C-alpha positions in Angstrom: -43.5 -20.0 6.5 -46.7 -21.8 6.6 -49.3 -21.6 3.6 -52.4 -20.2 5.2 -54.6 -20.9 2.0 -54.2 -24.5 3.0 -55.2 -24.4 6.6 -58.4 -24.1 8.1 -60.1 -20.7 7.8 -58.9 -18.0 10.3 -62.4 -16.1 10.4 -65.2 -17.8 12.0 -67.8 -18.4 9.3 -70.6 -19.0 11.9 -70.8 -22.8 11.1 -71.5 -25.3 13.8 -69.5 -28.4 13.8 -71.7 -31.6 13.7 -71.5 -34.5 16.1 -69.7 -36.4 13.2 -67.2 -33.6 12.6 -66.2 -33.3 16.3 -64.0 -36.0 16.2 -61.5 -37.0 13.3 -59.0 -39.8 13.4 -55.9 -40.0 11.0 -52.8 -41.9 10.7 -50.1 -40.1 11.8 -46.9 -41.8 11.7 -45.8 -45.1 9.9 -42.6 -46.9 10.3 -42.6 -50.3 8.5 -39.8 -52.9 7.3 -39.3 -55.2 4.5 -36.6 -57.7 3.8 -33.9 -56.1 1.7 -34.9 -58.5 -1.3 -38.2 -56.7 -1.3 -36.6 -53.4 -2.2 -38.1 -52.8 -5.7 -41.5 -54.2 -4.5 -41.7 -51.5 -1.9 -41.8 -48.9 -4.9 -44.1 -51.0 -7.2 -46.4 -52.8 -4.6 -46.6 -50.5 -1.8 -46.2 -47.1 -2.9 -47.1 -48.0 -6.4 -44.9 -45.2 -7.7 -41.8 -45.4 -10.0 -38.2 -45.6 -8.4 -37.3 -42.8 -10.8 -39.4 -40.4 -9.0 -37.4 -40.6 -5.7 -34.1 -39.2 -5.3 -30.9 -41.0 -3.7 -29.1 -39.5 -0.9 -26.1 -40.9 0.6 -27.3 -40.6 4.3 -30.0 -41.9 6.6 -30.7 -42.5 10.0 -30.9 -45.1 12.9 -28.0 -47.2 11.3 -29.4 -46.8 7.8 -27.0 -44.9 5.5 -28.8 -44.3 2.3 -32.2 -43.0 1.7 -34.6 -42.5 -1.1 -36.8 -39.6 -0.9 -39.8 -38.1 -2.9 -40.1 -34.5 -2.7 -39.8 -33.7 1.2 -41.6 -36.5 2.3 -41.9 -40.3 1.8 -38.6 -41.8 2.8 -37.3 -45.3 1.9 -33.9 -46.1 3.8 -31.6 -48.9 3.3 -28.0 -49.8 4.3 -26.3 -51.9 1.5 -23.5 -53.0 3.9 -25.9 -54.4 6.4 -28.7 -56.2 4.2 -30.1 -57.8 7.3 -31.8 -54.4 8.6 -34.0 -54.5 5.6 -36.0 -51.9 3.9 -37.5 -49.3 6.1 -40.3 -47.0 4.9 -40.9 -44.2 7.2 -43.7 -41.5 7.1 -44.5 -38.4 9.7 -47.7 -37.0 10.2 -46.7 -34.5 7.4 -45.5 -37.3 5.2 -48.8 -39.2 5.6 -50.9 -36.1 4.5 -49.1 -35.8 1.3 -49.1 -39.5 0.8 -53.0 -39.3 1.0 -53.1 -37.1 -2.0 -51.0 -39.9 -3.8 -53.4 -42.8 -2.4 -56.4 -40.6 -3.5 -55.1 -40.2 -7.1 -54.4 -44.2 -7.2 -58.2 -44.7 -5.9 -56.9 -46.3 -2.9 -56.9 -45.6 0.9 -55.1 -46.7 4.2 -57.1 -50.0 4.3 -55.4 -50.8 0.8 -51.9 -49.6 2.0 -51.7 -51.7 5.3 -53.3 -54.8 3.2 -50.6 -54.4 0.6 -47.7 -54.1 3.3 -48.9 -57.4 5.1 -49.0 -59.3 1.8 -45.4 -58.2 1.3 -44.7 -59.2 5.0 -44.0 -55.9 6.0 -43.0 -55.8 10.0 -44.5 -52.8 11.4 -42.3 -51.2 14.2 -44.6 -47.8 14.8 -47.9 -46.6 14.0 -49.6 -43.5 15.5 -53.2 -42.7 15.3 -54.4 -39.2 16.1 -57.9 -38.6 17.2 -58.3 -34.7 17.0 -61.3 -33.3 19.1 -62.4 -30.0 17.8 -64.8 -29.2 20.8 -63.1 -30.3 23.7 -64.7 -33.1 26.0 -62.3 -32.0 28.8 -59.4 -29.5 29.4 -56.0 -31.0 29.7 -55.6 -28.9 33.0 -58.8 -30.9 34.2 -57.4 -34.2 33.0 -54.0 -33.3 34.9 -55.8 -32.7 38.1 -57.3 -36.2 37.8 -53.8 -37.7 37.4 -52.5 -35.9 40.4 -55.6 -37.1 42.6 -54.7 -40.6 41.4 -58.3 -41.0 39.7 -56.5 -42.1 36.4 -56.8 -46.0 36.7 -54.3 -47.2 33.9 -51.9 -49.9 32.9 -48.9 -47.1 32.6 -46.8 -46.7 35.6 -46.0 -43.1 35.0 -47.4 -39.8 33.6 -45.7 -36.5 32.9 -46.9 -33.0 31.5 -45.1 -30.4 29.6 -46.0 -26.8 29.0 -44.5 -24.2 26.8 -44.9 -20.6 27.8 -43.6 -17.3 26.6 -41.4 -15.6 28.9 -42.5 -12.1 27.6 -46.3 -12.5 27.9 -46.9 -15.6 30.2 -49.0 -17.0 27.1 -49.3 -20.8 26.9 -48.3 -22.5 23.6 -50.0 -25.6 24.8 -49.9 -28.3 27.2 -48.9 -31.9 26.6 -49.6 -35.0 28.9 -47.8 -38.2 28.3 -49.0 -41.6 29.5 -46.3 -44.3 29.3 -42.9 -44.2 28.0 -41.3 -43.7 24.5 -39.6 -46.9 25.1 -42.7 -49.1 25.9 -45.0 -50.8 23.0 -47.8 -48.4 24.0 -47.8 -44.6 24.8 -50.5 -41.9 24.8 -49.9 -38.3 24.0 -52.5 -35.8 24.8 -51.9 -32.3 23.7 -53.4 -28.6 22.8 -52.8 -29.2 19.1 -54.6 -25.8 18.4 -52.3 -23.7 20.5 -49.4 -25.1 19.0 -50.7 -24.2 15.5 -51.6 -20.9 17.1 -48.1 -20.0 17.9 -46.9 -20.7 14.4 -49.6 -18.6 12.9 -49.1 -15.7 15.2 -45.3 -15.8 14.5 -45.7 -15.6 10.7 -48.1 -12.8 11.1 -45.8 -11.0 13.2 -42.9 -11.1 10.9 -45.4 -10.0 8.3 -46.5 -7.1 10.3 -43.0 -6.0 11.1 -41.8 -6.4 7.6 -44.7 -4.2 6.6 -43.6 -1.4 9.5 -40.0 -1.7 8.4 -40.7 -1.2 4.8 -42.8 1.8 5.5 -39.9 3.1 7.7 -42.1 3.3 10.9 -39.3 1.3 12.6 -35.5 1.0 12.0 -35.3 -2.8 12.6 -37.4 -5.6 12.1 -37.5 -6.9 15.5 -38.2 -3.6 17.3 -39.0 -4.4 21.1 -41.3 -1.4 21.6 -43.6 -2.8 19.1 -46.7 -4.2 20.7 -47.5 -7.2 18.8 -50.6 -7.7 20.3 -52.0 -4.9 18.3 -50.8 -6.8 15.1 -54.2 -6.0 12.7 -53.6 -9.4 11.2 -54.8 -11.0 14.5 -58.3 -9.9 13.4 -58.5 -12.7 10.8 -57.6 -15.5 13.2 -60.3 -17.6 14.6 -59.0 -18.0 18.0 -61.9 -20.0 19.3 -61.2 -22.5 16.8 -57.6 -22.9 17.9 -58.2 -22.7 21.5 -60.6 -25.4 21.3 -58.5 -28.3 19.4 -57.3 -31.1 21.4 -55.3 -34.1 19.9 -55.0 -37.4 21.4 -52.2 -39.5 20.0 -52.2 -43.4 20.4 -48.7 -44.5 19.8 -48.2 -47.9 18.9 -45.0 -49.8 18.8 -43.6 -53.4 17.8 -46.3 -56.0 18.2 -49.0 -53.6 19.2 -48.3 -51.6 15.8 -48.4 -54.9 14.1 -51.7 -55.4 15.6 -53.2 -52.3 14.2 -51.9 -53.0 10.7 -53.8 -56.2 10.6 -56.9 -54.4 11.9 -56.7 -51.9 9.2 -55.6 -54.4 6.5 -59.0 -56.4 7.1 -60.9 -53.4 6.3 -62.4 -52.7 9.7 -63.3 -49.3 11.1 -61.1 -47.4 13.5 -63.5 -47.0 16.3 -63.3 -50.6 17.6 -59.6 -50.3 17.4 -59.1 -47.2 19.3 -61.8 -48.1 22.2 -59.8 -51.4 22.5 -56.6 -49.8 23.1 -57.8 -46.9 25.1 -60.2 -48.7 27.2 -57.7 -51.5 27.8 -54.9 -49.1 29.2 -56.5 -46.2 30.7 -59.8 -45.1 32.2 -60.4 -41.6 34.0 -62.6 -41.9 36.9 -64.2 -40.1 40.0 -63.0 -40.9 43.2 -65.1 -43.2 45.2 -65.2 -44.8 48.9 -64.3 -48.5 47.3 -60.5 -49.4 48.1 -60.3 -50.7 44.6 -60.0 -47.9 42.2 -61.0 -50.3 39.3 -64.5 -50.1 40.9 -64.7 -46.4 40.7 -67.3 -44.8 38.3 -66.3 -43.3 35.1 -65.7 -39.5 34.8 -68.5 -38.3 32.7 -66.4 -36.2 30.1 -64.3 -39.6 29.5 -67.1 -41.8 29.2 -68.7 -39.5 26.6 -65.6 -39.4 24.4 -65.6 -43.2 24.5 -69.2 -43.2 23.5 -68.7 -40.9 20.6 -65.8 -43.0 19.3 -68.3 -45.3 18.1 -68.6 -45.0 14.2 -65.1 -43.0 13.6 -63.1 -43.8 10.8 -59.9 -43.2 9.4 -60.0 -39.8 7.8 -58.3 -38.9 4.9 -56.9 -35.1 4.7 -54.8 -35.2 1.4 -52.3 -32.2 1.0 -50.9 -32.1 -2.5 -47.5 -30.4 -2.8 -47.4 -28.4 -6.1 -46.0 -25.2 -7.4 -49.0 -23.4 -6.4 -48.3 -23.8 -2.7 -44.9 -22.1 -3.6 -46.7 -19.4 -5.1 -48.8 -18.9 -2.2 -45.9 -18.9 0.2 -44.1 -16.4 -2.3 -47.0 -14.0 -2.1 -47.5 -14.2 1.8 -43.9 -14.4 2.7 -42.1 -12.1 0.7 -44.2 -10.0 -1.4 -43.1 -6.7 0.4 -39.8 -7.0 0.0 -40.1 -8.3 -3.7 -42.4 -5.4 -4.6 -39.7 -2.8 -3.4 -37.1 -4.6 -5.2 -38.8 -4.8 -8.6 -39.8 -1.2 -8.4 -36.3 -0.1 -7.6 -35.2 -2.1 -10.8 -38.4 -0.4 -12.9 -37.1 3.0 -11.7 -33.5 2.5 -13.0 -34.8 1.1 -16.2 -33.8 -2.5 -15.7 -35.3 -5.2 -17.4 -36.9 -7.8 -14.9 -36.9 -10.6 -17.4 -33.1 -10.2 -18.3 -32.6 -10.1 -14.3 -34.4 -13.6 -13.9 -32.6 -14.8 -17.1 -29.1 -14.1 -15.1 -30.4 -15.7 -12.1 -31.7 -18.7 -14.0 -28.3 -19.3 -15.6 -26.1 -18.6 -12.6 -28.4 -21.0 -10.3 -27.5 -24.7 -9.9 -30.5 -26.6 -8.8 -29.8 -29.4 -5.9 -31.2 -32.9 -6.9 -34.4 -32.3 -5.2 -35.3 -29.3 -7.1 -34.3 -31.0 -10.4 -36.5 -33.5 -9.9 -39.3 -31.3 -8.8 -38.5 -29.2 -11.8 -38.9 -32.2 -14.1 -42.3 -33.5 -12.5 -43.4 -29.8 -12.9 -42.6 -29.5 -16.9 -44.6 -32.7 -17.7 -47.7 -31.2 -15.9 -47.3 -27.5 -15.7 -50.4 -26.2 -13.9 -50.0 -22.7 -15.4 -49.7 -23.9 -19.0 -53.0 -23.0 -20.8 -55.1 -23.8 -17.7 -54.7 -21.2 -15.1 -54.8 -17.3 -14.4 -54.2 -15.3 -11.6 -57.3 -13.4 -10.2 -55.9 -11.9 -7.0 -53.3 -12.9 -4.1 -55.0 -16.1 -3.0 -57.5 -17.1 -5.8 -56.5 -19.2 -8.8 -59.3 -20.0 -11.3 -59.4 -21.9 -14.7 -59.4 -20.0 -17.7 -62.8 -19.2 -19.4 -63.3 -21.3 -22.5 
């Protein structure tokens, strides 16, 4: 279940996005390998975190058989039987957001990270840069029409489009256009990020709405097909305009191209020159002309404006800390109705809630991940003499 408090606000505050905020670039995937003798240095020099904060798992992927993982993110893979595979550090987009909270606490940024990796002779096999466009320069369906009309001049040989649509309502959950192959050194992935996020948000709100109707005995089953979810009152809190006007353009770089990206950031250069270099080198959208050479056709105005506005863009940090407060927000938003009914029933039967929770704690055996998580939380307990709960979504420091 999503933590809504950590996402952009659903309601429209009336604020207009400035030109600077219109485009944001972020690191969205990292895969980098080091020689096996650099295993400990990956923690001390790259992540700058104690190995003890990572949990060992006897499983891996892509030929790696073991994994060291911190919380749900930041994975370090090894294969002790095949040391020539080296040490793989891999982070997905969500992992990168959590890692940014670590970087911020360490007073570092991505430039420092890439520089440290290069100094340790890291070999990058994949780096994704995501460019978020919050007031779209073009609709993806318009871009696809350009593809079909052969007005996209590119090094890529193929392009394809995918769209997810509800069979019940014909609502689109977003289109994705791919330029290039998953197996090539370079690929572009353009998609309607906002619509994908909107799908998740509405699904969570639908579950919450149906649960309330079920608890109120207005329906006899939680997934009653007779309920018109379009009348879900929680939809009023969603800023549909925000999510319906959010495109993402992902630049997927692999092997040599990924290494070049790492060198670029390691030198402290801005992201704009890198993005412009890659995008202009691989692709240009045009208006059909009379010249037999498509390379001489004029650039499509929306594409030209996008390229112009990329200038000055740098990698943004969107740190997302993973704390026990996130879990509390999930508990409040996801199961508060069921928990309320359960606790009231116990209260009516004169059963001590404290005694019941004590039984739960005695009978629950934590897995290694939650054992490490509890150990970390007890060292810096956010509830101990620091916070008090005000309402279901606001946590403030205690008054002196």
